[in-house]
C-alpha positions in Angstrom: 36.9 -30.5 -19.0 33.4 -29.8 -17.8 31.4 -26.9 -19.2 28.2 -25.4 -17.8 25.6 -25.0 -20.0 22.7 -23.0 -20.1 19.4 -24.9 -18.8 17.7 -24.6 -22.1 20.7 -26.0 -24.1 21.0 -28.7 -21.5 17.4 -29.6 -21.8 17.5 -29.6 -25.5 20.5 -31.9 -25.6 19.0 -34.3 -23.0 15.8 -34.8 -24.5 17.3 -35.7 -27.9 19.6 -38.1 -26.1 16.8 -39.8 -24.2 14.9 -40.3 -27.6 17.9 -42.2 -28.9 20.1 -39.3 -30.7 23.3 -37.8 -30.2 23.5 -33.9 -29.5 25.9 -31.5 -28.6 26.5 -27.9 -28.2 28.9 -26.8 -31.0 31.0 -24.1 -32.5 31.7 -20.9 -31.3 29.7 -21.2 -28.0 32.3 -23.9 -27.4 35.1 -21.7 -28.3 34.1 -18.7 -26.3 33.4 -20.8 -23.4 36.9 -22.4 -23.2 38.2 -18.7 -23.9 36.2 -17.4 -20.6 34.0 -15.5 -23.1 30.2 -15.5 -22.9 28.7 -17.1 -25.6 26.1 -14.7 -27.7 24.4 -17.8 -29.1 24.3 -21.6 -28.5 24.0 -23.8 -31.4 23.2 -27.5 -31.3 24.0 -30.5 -33.7 22.3 -33.8 -33.5 22.1 -37.0 -35.2 18.4 -36.5 -35.2 16.8 -35.4 -38.6 14.6 -32.5 -38.7 11.2 -34.1 -38.7 12.6 -36.1 -35.6 13.6 -32.9 -33.8 10.3 -31.2 -34.6 8.4 -34.5 -33.1 10.1 -33.9 -29.7 9.8 -30.1 -29.0 6.3 -28.2 -28.9 7.2 -25.0 -30.5 9.8 -25.2 -33.6 10.4 -23.1 -36.4 11.8 -24.4 -39.9 14.7 -21.9 -40.0 16.3 -23.4 -42.5 15.0 -27.0 -42.9 16.4 -27.8 -46.4 19.9 -27.6 -44.6 18.7 -29.5 -41.4 18.1 -26.7 -39.2 15.4 -26.2 -36.8 14.6 -23.6 -34.1 13.8 -24.7 -30.8 11.7 -22.0 -29.1 11.8 -22.2 -25.1 10.4 -19.4 -23.0 10.4 -17.1 -26.3 14.2 -17.8 -26.8 15.4 -19.5 -30.0 17.9 -22.1 -30.3 19.1 -23.4 -33.6 19.3 -27.3 -33.8 21.0 -28.7 -36.8 21.1 -32.3 -38.0 24.8 -33.7 -38.8 25.5 -32.8 -42.4 27.7 -33.4 -45.3 28.2 -30.5 -47.8 27.9 -31.5 -51.4 29.8 -29.4 -54.2 30.0 -25.6 -53.8 29.6 -23.7 -57.3 29.5 -20.2 -56.1 31.9 -20.0 -53.0 28.8 -19.8 -50.8 26.2 -22.5 -51.3 26.7 -26.3 -51.7 24.6 -27.8 -54.6 23.2 -30.3 -52.2 23.3 -31.1 -48.3 23.3 -34.8 -47.4 22.7 -35.8 -43.7 24.7 -38.0 -41.7 25.0 -39.6 -38.2 29.0 -39.2 -38.1 29.7 -36.2 -36.1 33.2 -36.2 -37.1 31.9 -35.8 -40.7 29.9 -32.6 -39.6 32.8 -31.0 -37.9 35.2 -31.5 -40.6 33.0 -29.1 -42.9 33.4 -26.2 -40.5 35.5 -23.4 -41.1 38.3 -22.9 -38.6 39.7 -25.5 -35.9 38.5 -23.1 -33.0 35.0 -23.3 -34.5 35.0 -27.0 -35.1 34.7 -28.5 -31.4 31.5 -29.9 -29.6 30.5 -30.6 -26.2 27.9 -32.4 -24.1 28.1 -33.3 -20.5 28.2 -37.2 -21.0 31.3 -37.3 -23.6 33.0 -33.8 -22.7 34.7 -32.0 -25.6 35.2 -33.5 -28.9 38.2 -31.9 -30.7 39.1 -33.7 -33.6 41.3 -31.1 -35.4 43.3 -29.6 -32.7 41.2 -26.6 -31.8 42.2 -26.7 -28.3 45.8 -26.3 -29.1 44.9 -23.5 -31.6 43.1 -21.7 -28.7 46.1 -22.0 -26.6 48.5 -20.9 -29.4 46.6 -18.2 -30.4 46.1 -19.5 -34.1 43.4 -19.0 -36.7 43.6 -22.5 -38.9 41.1 -24.0 -41.4 39.8 -27.3 -40.9 41.6 -29.7 -43.0 42.5 -28.1 -46.5 42.3 -23.9 -46.4 41.8 -23.9 -50.0 38.6 -26.2 -50.0 37.2 -24.1 -47.0 37.4 -21.1 -48.7 36.3 -22.5 -51.9 33.1 -23.5 -50.4 32.3 -19.9 -48.7 34.7 -17.1 -49.6 33.3 -15.0 -46.8 35.3 -17.1 -44.5 38.6 -15.5 -45.4 37.1 -12.1 -44.1 35.9 -14.2 -41.1 39.6 -15.6 -40.4 40.8 -11.7 -40.0 37.9 -10.9 -37.7 38.3 -13.7 -35.6 41.9 -12.5 -35.5 40.9 -8.9 -34.7 38.8 -10.4 -31.9 40.6 -12.6 -30.4 44.2 -11.4 -30.8 45.1 -14.0 -32.7 47.5 -14.9 -35.7 46.3 -16.6 -38.8 48.2 -19.7 -39.8 50.3 -19.8 -42.6 48.7 -22.0 -45.0 45.6 -20.5 -44.4 46.9 -17.0 -45.1 48.3 -18.2 -48.2 45.1 -19.6 -49.4 43.3 -16.4 -49.0 45.9 -14.6 -51.0 45.1 -16.6 -53.8 41.6 -16.7 -53.7 41.0 -12.9 -52.4 39.1 -12.2 -55.8 36.3 -14.8 -54.8 34.7 -12.2 -52.6 33.3 -10.5 -55.4 30.7 -13.6 -55.3 29.7 -12.8 -51.7 26.9 -10.5 -50.9 27.9 -6.5 -49.9 25.2 -7.3 -46.8 27.7 -10.3 -45.4 30.8 -8.5 -45.9 29.4 -5.5 -44.0 28.8 -7.6 -41.1 32.3 -8.8 -41.1 33.7 -5.8 -41.4 31.8 -4.2 -38.6 32.8 -6.9 -36.3 36.3 -6.4 -37.1 36.1 -2.4 -36.9 35.0 -2.6 -33.0 37.1 -5.5 -32.1 40.0 -5.2 -29.7 42.4 -5.7 -32.7 40.7 -3.5 -35.3 44.1 -2.6 -37.0 43.9 -6.3 -38.3 42.0 -4.8 -41.3 45.4 -4.5 -42.5 45.5 -8.3 -42.9 42.6 -7.4 -45.0 44.7 -5.3 -47.3 47.8 -7.3 -46.9 45.9 -10.4 -48.3 44.5 -8.5 -51.4 40.8 -8.8 -50.2 39.9 -5.1 -49.6 40.6 -4.4 -53.4 37.2 -6.2 -53.8 35.1 -4.8 -51.0 36.8 -1.4 -50.2 39.1 -0.6 -53.2 39.1 3.2 -51.8 41.1 2.1 -48.6 43.7 0.3 -51.0 44.3 3.9 -52.8 44.3 5.4 -49.1 47.0 3.3 -48.0 49.6 4.0 -50.4 48.7 7.9 -50.7 51.7 9.8 -48.8 50.5 13.0 -47.3 53.4 14.9 -47.7 52.5 17.1 -44.9 54.0 18.2 -41.7 51.1 17.7 -39.7 51.1 14.0 -40.7 53.5 11.0 -40.2 51.5 8.0 -41.8 49.7 7.3 -45.2 46.4 8.5 -45.4 45.3 4.8 -45.1 47.6 4.0 -42.3 46.4 7.2 -40.5 42.6 6.2 -40.6 43.2 2.9 -39.3 45.2 4.1 -36.4 42.3 6.5 -36.0 40.1 3.6 -35.5 42.4 1.8 -33.0 42.2 5.0 -30.9 38.5 5.2 -31.2 38.2 2.1 -29.7 40.8 2.8 -27.0 38.1 5.3 -26.2 35.5 2.6 -25.7 38.1 0.5 -23.6 38.5 -2.4 -26.2 41.5 -1.7 -27.6 44.2 -4.4 -26.6 47.4 -2.8 -27.6 48.8 -0.9 -24.3 51.3 1.1 -26.7 48.3 2.8 -28.2 46.8 3.7 -24.8 50.0 5.0 -23.6 50.1 7.8 -26.7 46.8 9.2 -25.4 46.9 11.7 -22.6 45.2 10.7 -19.4 42.9 13.9 -19.5 41.8 13.0 -22.8 41.0 9.2 -21.9 39.3 10.4 -19.3 37.4 12.9 -21.2 36.7 10.2 -23.8 35.3 7.6 -21.1 32.7 10.3 -19.9 31.8 11.1 -23.7 31.2 7.1 -24.5 29.6 6.2 -21.0 26.2 6.1 -22.5 27.0 4.9 -26.1 26.1 1.6 -27.5 27.5 -0.8 -30.2 25.9 1.0 -32.9 27.4 4.3 -32.2 30.6 2.6 -31.6 30.5 1.0 -34.9 29.5 4.7 -36.8 32.3 6.1 -35.0 34.6 3.5 -36.3 33.2 3.8 -40.0 33.8 7.5 -39.7 37.3 7.2 -38.6 38.1 4.7 -41.6 36.6 6.7 -44.0 37.0 10.4 -42.7 39.8 11.1 -45.2 38.8 8.8 -48.0 38.8 11.8 -50.4 42.3 13.0 -49.6 43.6 11.0 -52.1 41.2 12.3 -54.9 41.7 16.1 -53.9 45.4 16.0 -53.1 47.6 19.0 -54.4 51.1 19.6 -53.9 52.4 23.2 -53.7 56.0 24.5 -54.9 57.7 23.3 -51.8 56.3 20.0 -51.9 53.7 20.2 -49.2 50.6 17.9 -49.7 47.3 19.7 -49.2 43.9 18.6 -49.2 41.4 21.4 -49.9 37.7 20.2 -49.5 38.5 16.6 -48.3 35.6 16.6 -46.0 33.0 17.5 -48.5 34.2 15.1 -51.0 34.6 12.6 -48.2 31.2 12.9 -47.2 29.9 12.1 -50.8 32.5 9.2 -51.2 31.3 7.6 -47.9 27.9 7.7 -48.6 28.3 5.7 -51.6 30.6 3.3 -50.2 28.2 2.8 -47.0 25.3 2.4 -49.5 27.5 -0.3 -51.4 27.9 -2.1 -48.2 24.2 -1.9 -47.3 24.5 0.2 -44.1 21.4 1.7 -42.8 20.1 5.1 -43.4 20.6 6.0 -39.9 24.3 5.2 -39.7 25.0 6.4 -43.2 23.7 10.0 -42.3 25.6 10.2 -39.0 28.7 8.8 -40.6 28.6 11.2 -43.4 27.7 14.3 -40.9 30.7 13.4 -38.7 32.9 13.3 -41.8 31.6 16.6 -43.3 32.5 18.4 -40.1 35.5 16.5 -38.9 37.7 19.3 -39.8 35.3 22.0 -39.1 37.0 25.3 -37.8 34.9 26.9 -34.8 35.5 30.2 -34.0 36.6 30.8 -30.3 33.3 32.4 -29.0 30.3 31.5 -27.1 28.2 32.6 -29.8 30.3 31.3 -32.7 30.1 27.8 -30.9 26.6 27.7 -30.2 26.2 28.5 -34.2 28.2 25.8 -34.9 26.6 23.1 -33.0 23.2 24.5 -34.2 24.7 23.7 -37.8 26.5 20.2 -37.3 23.5 18.9 -34.6 23.6 18.6 -31.2 22.7 14.9 -31.5 26.3 14.1 -32.9 28.7 16.5 -31.2 30.0 14.2 -28.6 30.7 11.6 -31.2 32.2 14.8 -33.0 34.6 15.5 -30.4 35.8 11.8 -30.2 36.4 11.8 -33.9 38.6 15.1 -33.3 40.5 13.7 -30.8 41.4 10.5 -32.4 42.0 12.3 -35.7 44.7 14.6 -33.9 46.3 11.9 -31.9 47.0 10.0 -35.2 48.8 12.9 -36.6 52.3 14.4 -35.9 53.2 15.9 -32.8 53.2 19.6 -34.7 50.7 21.8 -32.5 49.4 18.8 -31.0 48.8 20.5 -27.5 47.2 23.5 -29.3 44.9 21.1 -31.3 43.7 18.7 -28.1 43.2 22.3 -25.9 40.7 23.5 -28.6 39.0 20.0 -28.7 39.0 20.4 -25.0 37.7 23.7 -24.9 34.9 22.8 -27.2 33.7 19.7 -25.1 33.5 22.2 -22.0 31.4 24.7 -24.0 29.0 22.3 -25.3 28.5 20.7 -21.6 27.7 24.2 -20.5 25.3 24.6 -23.4 23.6 21.2 -22.4 23.6 21.7 -18.7 22.0 25.4 -19.2 19.5 24.1 -21.8 20.6 26.7 -24.1 18.6 26.7 -27.3 20.2 25.3 -30.4 17.7 24.6 -33.1 13.9 25.8 -33.9 12.4 23.4 -31.8 14.2 24.4 -28.7 12.3 27.7 -29.0 10.0 28.9 -26.3 7.4 29.4 -29.0 5.8 27.1 -31.5 4.1 27.6 -34.8 0.9 27.6 -32.8 1.9 30.6 -30.7 2.8 32.4 -33.9 -0.6 31.6 -35.4 -2.1 33.0 -32.2 0.1 35.9 -32.6 -1.5 36.7 -36.3 1.3 34.9 -38.5 -0.3 33.1 -41.1 1.1 29.2 -41.8 3.6 29.4 -44.6 7.4 30.3 -45.7 7.0 33.6 -43.7 6.6 31.4 -40.4 9.6 29.6 -41.2 11.4 32.9 -41.6 10.4 34.1 -38.2 11.4 31.0 -36.5 14.7 31.3 -38.2 15.0 34.8 -37.1 14.0 33.8 -33.8 16.7 31.2 -33.8 19.5 33.3 -34.7 18.4 36.0 -31.8 18.8 33.1 -29.1 21.8 31.7 -30.5 23.1 35.3 -30.0 21.1 35.9 -26.2 20.3 32.4 -24.8 18.5 34.2 -22.0 16.2 35.7 -24.7 14.5 32.1 -25.0 11.2 32.9 -23.3 7.9 33.2 -24.9 7.4 36.6 -23.8 10.6 38.1 -25.1 10.1 36.4 -28.4 6.7 37.5 -29.0 7.8 40.9 -28.2 10.6 40.3 -30.9 8.1 39.4 -33.1 6.4 42.7 -33.3 10.1 44.3 -34.4 10.6 42.1 -37.5 9.7 43.6 -40.7 9.0 40.0 -42.6 
């Protein structure tokens, strides 16, 4: 089987081989190429030791030289080149006590996590597949190389990676591999929150994000997202809902990924009205992966406070008063714990806070609501509302969707007509007010707020002439 290697990768391998060493493209790049996917990174493994690698190339970086990794720079692009190695004993489910270099490719490949990631390729020998990776790719199986327990003892994060790969590729986790995860789920306590966040977010934006259920079923979420465990077993006891709190939230994530065109389950698409899909496609058209991640986190956590605030009335109906506000607080703690960046935390928490916000059906009230929520997240909020409603029962579904549709149209009209929504949108500035005789200070803020209230009522009043005339009528 022949693979087409990028020219820089081919050059690095050829140069190493010309110097008398073995060299191969290895790991995920081989897997993705065989699957017809474009590899994000190209890693190279070689029998050459780090000093020997550095002698052969003009510009290198000691990325992880103690573990045999040197980054070769070609045209400002870095390629990791790592010496064949055997890992010593692991003592913390993450790092080997020592690393031993070897000239045996098979020994290097057998320390890797899954069979589909333990294949190597060069143009002379072709694909080296010592552990059945090609067959597992064809069969759609995530299987550890060798003994699954040993692989997970070496690096406990591999357990979550197994679920992530299952979600990205639509594969099943092999039985012995799954059993080893169940037995060792608690070892995730030894893994940094940052590394867990990376795997979790990759899973949540994958084509089968619902595989987070596997993380729950195997006991892993207990150690990095215990709030979800509680949500999954919390019945809502409400005619507007057909799922538990957690199952509803996971279903919302799956629908959100439908909006981005990545969900693989046709049944989920079939339950989304065509006009909603068309609107969602329009809303997501210019959104990037980070925004998709924020939206999926918002869906996963939007009802996270429901088990905390739930009450049941005399008729046995569940109610969740204040859950958006409490959910905002809980989500902030969870995302900080998982080391999300501040911007992602801020946007996710705002979406959670306002996901159930009731807007009055007038233009003025809608403009006020957008001003309060923030125009920067309105398109994201509409997607959150759609996903939330579509993961509920059919009770009042058409009415709920119609209201969201109306909001989308109102916001599009506001944007098209550049209607003011915040102080920075006003036709006057603080400098204009100073020129008109207003002294800097709290009084100026009050004046600008009054002016914003006026233009929220009358967008057409947002001209410098009108606002300076209005200034004279204010008793501030």
